[in-house]
Every structure is written in structure tokens, then in C-alpha cells.
C-alpha positions, 0 to 999 in steps of 0.5 A, spaced: 409 079 520 416 079 522 418 075 527 423 079 532 426 075 538 425 078 544 425 075 551 421 078 556 421 075 563 419 077 570 424 082 571 421 086 565 414 085 567 416 088 574 419 094 571 413 095 566 409 094 572 413 099 576 413 104 571 406 104 570 405 105 577 409 111 578 406 114 571 399 113 574 402 117 581 404 123 577 398 123 573 400 119 566 397 114 563 401 109 558 399 108 551 401 107 544 405 112 540 400 116 535 404 118 530 410 115 527 416 120 525 423 118 521 423 111 526 421 105 523 413 104 525 416 097 529 420 101 534 417 099 540 416 105 544 411 107 550 408 114 550 405 118 556 399 121 556 395 126 561 390 121 565 384 124 567 384 131 570 391 130 573 395 134 569 390 140 567 394 144 562 395 139 557 390 136 552 387 129 554 390 126 547 397 129 547 403 125 548 407 128 553 413 123 552 415 117 548 421 113 548 423 106 550 422 103 557 428 105 559 427 112 557 420 112 560 424 110 567 429 116 566 423 121 565 419 119 571 425 119 575 427 126 573 420 128 575 421 125 582 427 128 583 425 135 581 419 134 586 423 132 591 428 138 590 422 143 590 420 140 597 427 140 599 429 147 598 422 149 600 419 152 594 413 147 593 410 142 598 406 136 596 400 140 599 401 146 595 402 143 589 396 139 590 392 146 591 395 149 585 393 143 581 386 143 583 385 150 582 387 150 575 383 144 574 377 148 577 379 154 573 379 150 566 372 147 568 369 154 569 372 156 562 368 150 559 362 151 563 362 158 561 363 157 553 357 151 554 353 156 557 354 162 552 353 157 546 346 155 549 344 162 550 346 163 543 342 158 540 336 160 545 336 167 542 337 164 535 331 160 536 326 165 539 328 171 534 
């Protein structure tokens, strides 16, 4: 194993905690990068994935962003800025955003339910035929 001289102090730990808290607020979970590209596999990066059903339009195993701690901070600050701007100009309130997200989650759940129901009926028809 290659030894790398990295100093981690309380400032870094607090930054990571703040990023994790903000990521969870926006519906992300932090994790390891699944796939490595041209970069060395030892590059220390953070990937953001959808958490539970908070971001309904994405697959749960899809990495939505990958970067260093500073990159992730900037990405999340961009989301925060965009949401504040939407609220400031009256395009989208937090309540309205929550309603639309809940509506989309319910729509996707209906699709999954209907597919499972159709598959069940298909199997029952085959068994009774």
C-alpha cells in the first residue's frame, strides 16, 4: 500500500460533516465512486447518489456527481443558489417544489405497482391455462 502524507484535522472533519448534512438535505447520499475513468484509482473523490426516494427521477445506483470535497461543496452551493433564486423570483416556492416531487414519486410508484400487477396476472394466466 502506498503511503500518502495527508493531514486531516478538525477543519476538514467539520467540512465533511457540513457537506454530508447539506447533501442529505438536498436528497443525496455520499459514497465511493463506482467506476474509474482516466484518473488514477487512488484519487480521493466523493460521489453523490440519490438518497431513498428524495430525487425521484434518478436510479438509486446512479452517481449524479463525483469530485473532490471542494468540488462537492461548489456543486451543492450551486443547487442552494438555484433554489434561492427560484424562490426569490417567485418561480418555485419550497412548498411547491415538495408538492411536485411528491407527485412524481407517487407517479413512479404507480408505474412500478402496475408493472408488478401486470406480471402477476401474466403468471396467473399461464398457470391456469
